[in-house]
N, C-alpha and C positions, 0 to 999 in steps of 0.2 A: 504494501500501500505506498509505503515510503518514497519507492522509487520510481515513481511516475515521469519525472522528468523526460521531454520526449528527445529521441534521437537527433530529430530533424524538425526543428522550429517553424519550418514551413509545410509542415503536415495536418491536414483538416483533421481535427478533433482526435488528435493523438490520445488523449486521455480518457476518451469516451470506449476507444478499440481495446485500449489494453487494459480497464477496468471491465469490460464485457468477456474479452477472451480469459481474466483470470476466474471469474465466476460460470463460465461454461458456454459463453459465447464467441464467438469466432467469426467477425464480422469480415475478416481480410482471405482468409483460406478460409474459410464455410464451417458450417457449424458440427464440429465433431466430438465434442466434449459433453454429449448428452447426460453424461453421467453422474455430471457435477450439479447439472439441474434436480435432476432426481433424488441424489442423496439429499442435498438440501432443502427440497420439499418434503422427502420420507422423516427425516430428522424434527421437522416442525410439528409433523402430526405427530410422532412419537412422543417427544417430549414436550410438545405445548398444546396441540387441538386435543388428544384424547384423555388428558389427565384434566384438562377443566370443563369439559362436557359430559365424562362418565363418570365422575364421583364427585361425593359429598362436600357440601360447606359447612363451617361451623357455625356462620351467623348471617344476616342478611348485608352487614359491611363486607366480608367476605367476598361475596355473591358481586356485589356492585363493583369493587376494587377488579375481580378477577375478569369481569366483564369489559373493564377499560382499557387491562391488559392485553386481553384474546382481542379486542378490536384492533387497538395500536400494532400489534405484532399481525394483525390479518392485514395490514395496509401492506407490511413489507411482503410476507409470503404470498398474498394472493395479487399485488402490484407485479412481484415477481413472476409468477405464474400469468398475469395478463398480459406482461411487457413478453413471454415467451412465444404467445399465440401470435402478437402483432411483430415480433421481430426480422420475418420477411419485408413488412414495409419500412423498417428502420434500417434494416440493411441496403434496403435503394433510397430511402434517405442519404445515406454514406456515400453512395454509388453518387447520387446528383450533389451533394456538397464540393465531393472530389473534380465533378466537371465545372462548376463554377469557380473552383481555385485554381488558379492557372498561373504558377510561379516561373520566373526565367531559372534561367540557370544561376549558378551562384556569383558567375563573373559579371552578369550584367548586371545593368542599374536596377535599383528595386523602387518599383512603383510605388506612390503614396497608399494606395491599396493595398499591396502586398504588405507594406510594414505596418498599416493595421491590423492587416490579420496577425500577422506575428507576434504583434503587442499583446491581442487577442488570447493567442495560443500561453503567451509569459502568465497575464492576470489571472488565466483560467487555473494554471496550474498551482500560482499561490493561494486560488481560494481551494481550490481543492485540497491543498495541504493541509491549509490550517481546518479547514473542516472533518477532514482524516485525524487531526490530533485532538479536535472539541470531541468527535463521536469514540476516539480511546480514554478521552480523559472520564465524559459522563458515563459509561459502558463500564469503567471499574468503579466509579463511584457508585451505579446503580447496584452493582455488585457485592462490593465491597463494605457499604454502608451499613446492611443489613446482617452480614456474617458478624461486623465487628460490634453494632449491637448485642448480637445473640451472645457473642463469645464473651462480653464484658458481663452480660446476665446470667449468664450460667459461673464465672470466674465469684461473682457476688453470692450468689447462694451458695457455692463449694465453701466458701470462706467463712459463711456462717452458719455451718455445717449441716447445709440440708441437701443429701444426694441424690433425692428422689427425683430433685430438679421437675416433678408436676407443675409447678408456680412458675417457671420460665416461661415467656413468651417469646418462643420461635420467630424472629422476624425473616419471612419467607421472600427470596428475590422475585417471583412469582405467588402469584395465592393461588394455591394448587396443591391439592392431595395427589402425591406423584405414585400413584399406582397402590401399591398394599405397602410400600415402603411408609415406615412412621417419621414422616418428616418435622411433623409437628411439635412432637414431644421427646424423639428419640436422637441425643448426639448421631450416632452413626449412621441413621436413617437421614437426618438433615446432614450431614457430610457427604453422603452420596447423593442426595439431591442437589446441594451445590456443585458439584462436579459436572452435572449434565448442565447446571444453570449457567456456569461459567464458557459451556461450549458453547451454548443460546446464545449468552452475551456477544461473543465473539463471531458468531456466524451473521447473527440478527445487525450487528454493529456494522460488517464489513459490507452485508447484501445492501442495508439501506444507505449508507456512504456511496455504495456503488450506483444504486439505481439512481440516489437524487445528485449525486454528481455528474453522471451521464446525462441524466435528461435535461438539467439545468443548462450545463453548459454547450447540447445541442438547441435548446431553443436561443441561447444569447449567441450562439455559431449565426443561426439564421438570421436573426434581427440584425448583425453584422453584416452578413452579404447585403440584406436591403441597405445599410449604410453605405457600403460600398460602391453598389450600383447607384445610391443617390449621388457620391464624390463624383462618379463616371460622368452622369448626365450633367452636372455642374463642368464640367471641363470641357465640354464638347464645345463649347462658345472658343475654345482657343485651339480648337484643333482647324489646320489649315483644310481649303476648301477641297482640294485633291484626295482630302483622306478622308474626309468628312461621312462620304458613303459607307465607308467600312464601318466607321467608329459608330454610325446610328445602325448597323445592321447588329454589332458586335453587343452594344447598350439593349436592344430589343432581344436577344436570342439570350442576354445574361438575364433580362427581364423575366422572361418565361421558364428560364432554369430557375431562379431564387424564387418565383412563384410555385413551382413544382416542389422545391424543397418546404415550403411554407405547408402545400397541401398534405406530403407525404409525413412530416413533423405532426400535422393536427390527428391524422389518419391512427400514427403509432401511438400518441398519447391520448386518445378518447378515451378509451376503457378506465386506462390509471389514472386520469384526471377524475372521472366522475366517482371512483371507488376513494379519491384522495377528500375529495369535498364532504363524500358521507363519512368517512371514516373521521375527518376532520369535527365535522357535528355530533356526532355522537361522542368521540373522545372528549370535548367541552363539556358536554351535558352530564357525560355518567361520572367525569373526572371532578367538576365541580361539585356534584350531588354525593358522592364519595366525602371531598373536604368536611361537604358540610355537616354530613352524617358523623363521620367519623374525629371531625377534628382536626389540628395540628399538634396531635400528641408523641408523633414519633416519625422513624424515617420512611415508614412507607406513605405517608400523606406527603412528605418530600418528593419520594421517588415518583408518585402519581402526579404531581406538579410538573415534575421533568418531562414527563410523559406530554404533558398537555402543551408545555412549553416548545417540545420537538414538533410536535402536529404543526404548530401554529408555525411555527420558521419553517417548515416545509410547503405550506399551504402560502403563507405568504411570497415565499419564493417565487411558487410557481405564476401566482398573479402579478407581482411585478414584473418580471422576464415577459409573461406574457402582454402587459399592456405595451411593455418596451417593443414587443413582436410588431404588433397591430400600429403602433405610431409611426415605428419605419417605414412599414409596407405601405402607409397612405401618406407617407411624405415624397413617394416616388413620382404621381402624378404633379403634386405641386411644382416637385424641380425641374418636369420636365415643361409644364404651362409657363415655367419664367423665364426659360433662356431666347434667346434674340430670334423670335420666328423670321423676321422680316430676311435673313440672309439665308435661310434654308428654299430649296426649291420645293414644287407642289410634290413632288412624289417623297422628297425626304420629310415636308410636313405631315404626310400620312404616316409615316414610320413613327412619327413623333402622337401620333393621335393616337394609333395602336398602344404605344406605352402608357397614354392617359387613361385610354380604356381597360383597359388590364389592371391597372394602378387604383383604380375606384373600386374596384372588388375587394372586399374585405379580406385580408388574411388575419387569421386568428387561431389560436389553443380552443377547441372548444371540449366542451363537458356532453358527452354523447351524440355530439355534431350539430345542436342548438345554442345551449349556454356558453358564453364566452368566458374564458379563465382571465380575468383583468383585477385590478385593485378595486372597481367597482363592485365586482361579484364578488369579492372578498369581505368588504362590509355587510356585502346582503346574507352571507353566511353568518356571521356575526349576529345579524338581529334575526333568524332563522333559529340557530342555537339556543339564542336567548329565549324567545319563543317557545321554543319545545323543551327546554330546561322548567320553565314556571310548567307548563303540563307535568312534567315527570316528578318533580319533587313533591306536586300533591298526594302522590300516592305512597308516599315516606313519610 
């Protein structure tokens, strides 16, 4: 995870390709590592889904917390599965992006557009590395804090002469009865349970970091392609007349390719975004409900607040970059309209008209193909989550 610096900083989406290949996707050489994906899904089912849905809970608070954790982890696992189903579209997206990115040889001069894409790769690398460290730190805290709390409680009971440990409250990393192992009152059962939880934290953390880094960088890259095209249109007035026909055809072809990238990006992310928004609303409602019912008395509530913060950060990241993508796509028609039309021939003006007409078509990421993913929609789901929470809390 920490050696993701690209060998060639001019490569398109090097981080997405590297992360996908590690978790079982091979967008360049073909998808041959199916066993990695199947292993991850099987592990989730064995360690998380079956224990949480098939075994009893001691009280209502435990049920609410377990559902919050299950919903959050379902966003990782089901998002992983949904992305697997849509991977053929994403692979076509990578191919389309490669057709848009045309770098010259290292010895040739670097254009401002090429320099912009190189800078994007550098910034994405820094952001991905920072986010990976954040995931590592939060995963360690999420696993270590309950273990440390339980260990301190056991030492306190042992020091007081109580060896039965019946009164010790074991803080579980995931609220579940782990099959027939007594992970709530037995030290040995709790230790075995924590070993599986450590593996779960590593796999879920890496899977979530890979998914989020890949999808966010893909959105950012597509919006940057529109920005590059915008710069290319602005430079048309500086092109000599004898080269203008070629430059206009190049702009038109680049616009078609970039719109194709945005369309494939939307198709690839539609089911993942639908799941993300549903999980975000459910996590907010149930997480806040659990905190109100249980209070802020121990580390379990802190971990639930951490889940709420993570899902909020993810959802807002998608919405923010979705807004940027729509804005950059809409700027193409405006840029084509503002250039000096009087110097162009009728044929050349028709090419510009085609760019303007295509630019008026809205390019955006959608939820299920209808609702746009943007900052305004993020505000709407906050309102919807509050409305649902008001209804749900009346039952408790």
